[in-house]
N, C-alpha and C positions, 0 to 999 in steps of 0.2 A: 674421683673420676667416675666410678660406677654410680654414685648417688645422683650425679647431675648429668649423666650420659655424655661425658666429655671425651669419648673414645677417639673421635677424629682429631681433636686438639692434641691428645696425648700421643697419638701416632705421629703427628707432625713434630712434636717436641723430641721424641725419642727415635727418630728415623735413622740415626747413625749409631744407635746402641742396640745391637742385634738381640741380645738376651732380653732386655726390657721390652723391645719391640715385639718379640714373639709372645711374651706374656700378655701384653696388651691386646695383641691380635686374638689370642685365645679368648680373653674376656669379651672382646668385641663380637667374635663369632657366636658365642653363647647368647649375647644380648640380641643379636640379629635373629637368632633362632627363636628366642622367646617372643620377639616382636612379629613373628611370622614372615620375616623378610628372607624367605628360604633360599632364593637364588644367591643373594649377596652372602648369606651365611655359608652356602655351599662353596662359593669361590674362596671365602676366607679360610674355611676348614681345609680346602684343597691346597691353599698356599702353605698351611701348616703341616701338610702331608698327613692329615687326619682323614684318610680316604673313606673310612667307614661312616663317620659323621657327615662328610661331604656328600656321599652317595645318598644317604637318607634325606638330607636337605634338598638335593636335586630332585629326588623322587617326589617330595612334597611340593616342589615348585613346578612339577610336570616337565622337567628338562630331561627327557629320557636318554638322550645321547650322553650327557654328562653323568647321569646316574649310573649308567652301565659301564662307562669307561673308568670311573672312580671305583666301582665295585670290582672291576678286574684288577685294579691296582692294590686292593686290600691284601691279597686276593680272596674273594669269597669262595667257599666250597661250591662245587658244581650244582648241587641241589638248591642252594640258596640263590645262586645266580640265575638258575632256571626259573625259580619262583618269582624273583624280582622282575625278570624279563616278561613273564606271563602277566604279572600285575600291571606293568607299564603298557603292555600291548592291549589289555582289556580297557585301561583308562583311555587310550588313544581311540579305541573303537567307539567308546561312548561319546567322544568328541568328534567322531566321524573323520578322523585323520587316518584314512585307510592306507595311505602310502607308508607312513611311519610304522603303523602296526604290522604291515606286511614285511617291512624291512627287519623288524625285530624277529618275526617268525622265521625269516630266511636266515639271518645272520647269527642269532643267539639261540634259537630253538630248533634249528635244522628241520623245520616243518615245511617241506616244499609244497605239498598240496594246499595247506592253509595260506601260505604266502601267496601262491598263485591266485587263490580264490579272493583274497583281500585286494590284490592288485586289480582284479576284474571289478570288484565292488566299487572301487574308486575310479573306474573307467581308465585305468592305466594298463591297457591291453598290450602295449608294446613291452612293458616290463614283465607282464605275465608270460608272454611268449618267450622272452629272453630267458626268464627263470626256468621254464619248462624245458627248453632246448639245451640250456647250459648244463643242467643236471640230468640230462638224458632221460627225460620223462615224457616221451611222446604220447603216453596214455592220457596225460592231462590236457592235451589239445582238445579232445572231444568231450571228455567227462567234466572238465572244469571250465576251460576257456570258452568253448562254443556255448556251453550252458550259461556262462556269465554274459556272453554277448547277447543271447536271446533275452535273458532277464533284464539286462541293461536297456535293450531296445524297448521292451514292454514298459519299463518304468519311465523312460524318457518320452516315449510317445504319449503316455498318459499325462505327464506333466505339461507337455506342449499343448495337448488338447484342452487341458484345464486353463492354461493361459489364454488360448484363443477364445474359449467360452467366456472367460471373465471380461476380456476386452469387448466382446460382442454385447455383453450385458451392461457394462458400466459406461461405455462411451455414449450410447444413446441417452442414458439416464442423466449424464452430466449435461448434455445438450438440452434436455428437457428442463432441468433445474435452472439453467442459465436463461432459458427463454422465459420461464415464469418469473425469475428474479428481475429481468429487464421490463417485463410487462406490468408486474404488480410488486414493487419492492416492499411495500408495507405488509402485504399479505405474506410475502415470502419470509421476511425476517421475523414476523410474528408467528410463523410456523404453519401457515395455511398453504403448504406446498402442494397438497393433493386435492385442492378445491373441495374441501370437506363441507360438512353441514354448516348452517348459519350459526356462528358462535358469537357470543357477546363480545363487543369490541374491546373490553378491558380484560379479557381472558386470553392468554397466549398459549398455543400448543407447545412451544418451546419456551421454557421459563426465561424471563428477562428481568432486568433490574427496574424496568419502568413499564407502565401500561399506557394505552392511549388515553385512558381517563385522567392521566396525570397532567395533561396539557402540553402545549408546545408542538411544533411541527415535527415531521419525521426526522429531519436533520438535527434539530436542536435536542430532541429527545435522546439521540444516540451519541452525538459528538460532545455534548456538554460545553460547546464553544460559546453559545449565547442562550439567553432565556433561563428559566428556572425549571426544576423538576418538581412535580406536585408533592405536597407534604404527606400525601397518603401512601407514598411508596415506602415499603418496609425493607429493612435490611435482610439479606439472606442469611440464614444460619449456616454454620460450617457444614452441617449435614446436607443442606440443600446444595451448597457449593460442591461438595463431593459427588452428589448425585448428578450435578450438571457436568462435572468432569467425566464421569462414567458415561454419560450420554454422548459427550463429545468423542470419547474414545471408541464407542460403538458405532457412531455415525448412523444412528437409527433413521430408517427411511421416513421421510416426511418431516424430519427435524431440521433446524437451521444449520446443523453441522454436517448434513449428508454430503453436500458438494465437496467440502474440505476433505471428508473421509474418503470419498471416491477418488479425488485427485491424488491424495497420498497413496491410495491403494494402487492406482495405475503406475505411479512413480516407483513403488516397490516392485511391481511386476516387471517393469522395464529393467530395473537393476538386476533382478533375479535372472531374467533372460540373458543379460550380458554375462552373468557369472557362469551360467551353464554352457555358454558357447564353446569353451574349450573342451568340456566333457563331451558335448555332442560331436565335436571334431574328432576326438580320440575314438569315440564309439563308431563313427562312420568309417574311419580308417581300419579299425579292427574288423568290422564286418566285411569290408572289401578283402582284407588279407585272408580271411577265412572263407572266401568265396560265397558270401551272402550279399550279393550285389543289389538285389531288389529290396532287401530289408534296409540296406544302406541308403538307397534312393528314397525310400519312404521317410526315414528319419531326417535326412537332409532336407527334403521338400517341406516337411512339417516345420523344421527350424527356420527355413527361409521365409515361410509364410508368416510365422509369428514375428520375426524381425521386421518384415515389411509392414505388418499391422502396427507395430510399436513405432516405427519411423513415421508412419502416416498420421498417428494420433497425437504425438508429443506436442507439436506446435499448436494444435487446437486445445488440448487439455490444459496445457501450461501457458496459455495466452496471458500475457501480463505478469507471469510468475517469474521468479528469479531475479528481481531487480535489486535484491539485497538491502532494501530499505527496512530498517528496524526502528521501533519506537524507542526513544530514549529521553531522558530528562523529564521535562514537563509533560511531553506527549505520553510517556510511559505511565506517569501518574494519572493522567486524564483518561486513559483507555479503560472503558468499562469491562466488566466480566461477562462470562456466559455468552448467550446469543447476541447480546448487544455488541460484544467485542468483535464478533464475526462481521456485523454490519460496519463497525468502525473501520476494520481493516479494508473492507470493500470500498468505503468512501475515501479512505486515505490512500488507497492503492498500494497497501503494504503486502509484500509477498509472504506466502505461507511455506513455500518449498521451492528449492532450485529445480529447474527443469533437468531431468536426467539425460545423460548422453546415451544414445542407442549405439551399442558397439557393433562393428561390422562382423559378419560371420564369414570365416574363410572356408568356402565350400570346396569340396574335392571335385576338380574339373573332370576327372575320369568318369564321373557319373552323369555328366552333361548338365543341361540347364533344366 
């Protein structure tokens, strides 16, 4: 069984023989632990009432609730339990799960100030206020919560300003690139996006699999549908291909990949704005509760402006995007690499990215429009 990893089959065969079943479960739990399947191993050890091993596996699986509850079932000495809780809280802080980290500080470490501070860091101001008042700590309202609100406002205002600046810079550039692509496709896909100096026709600013010296029209050169490619075209080495991929990832200005990079960048920004919407809402409510009405108005106004800009640009930036067409079969084999592939996708109308959904921002009507 152990030699061929037939634990699941053995468990099925011996499911009505409790003594044998427990022995197999123990072997299976140890196997899962060796294979780094820590959550499954933790559940199996917990089934066997081996709470010490279960707690360790849950800790390695980053399952903080399960790790602490099984540690209490051991039960661990208070000093070890405190150390475990502190380790789990630090791990959660590194992953920016402030709510869970605050819960550990509150429930297992009895650290009210730190719990309140972490709730504020995650924009959970209602929980911070509830914690301070529940534990009769009015001193934390000004020293921790008000300070957290002001710090949160500064961070959020800076983030929204960066989003606005990015949109103001990238949207006009996308328009410029698309205008140049429609006016001079050959120059665009050979990399002459910025109307540079007179460059020999067989040298491309963005490396391609073929040059104009290879013969054939613009369409036959890139689609490979008809005609032949010149015999002088050399294969790219793996090093050159890796360089091309890095160029694509950077979206270097003036390269054939710039438009794709900018479109993806705007898409990520829209998604990010959607993700922070709830945080902004909690921040605005917290500011109003602590009588910081003007600050709340400023944050809400900045968020509404960015959402409005996102909604206004999505249809333009993602025009023709999101049709879900993918190259498959023979088309996938024919699609060229590098800059040629960008033109291929353009000619074939293939999408590069789904148009993101601009989430509505639920503003606080108390602050007016």
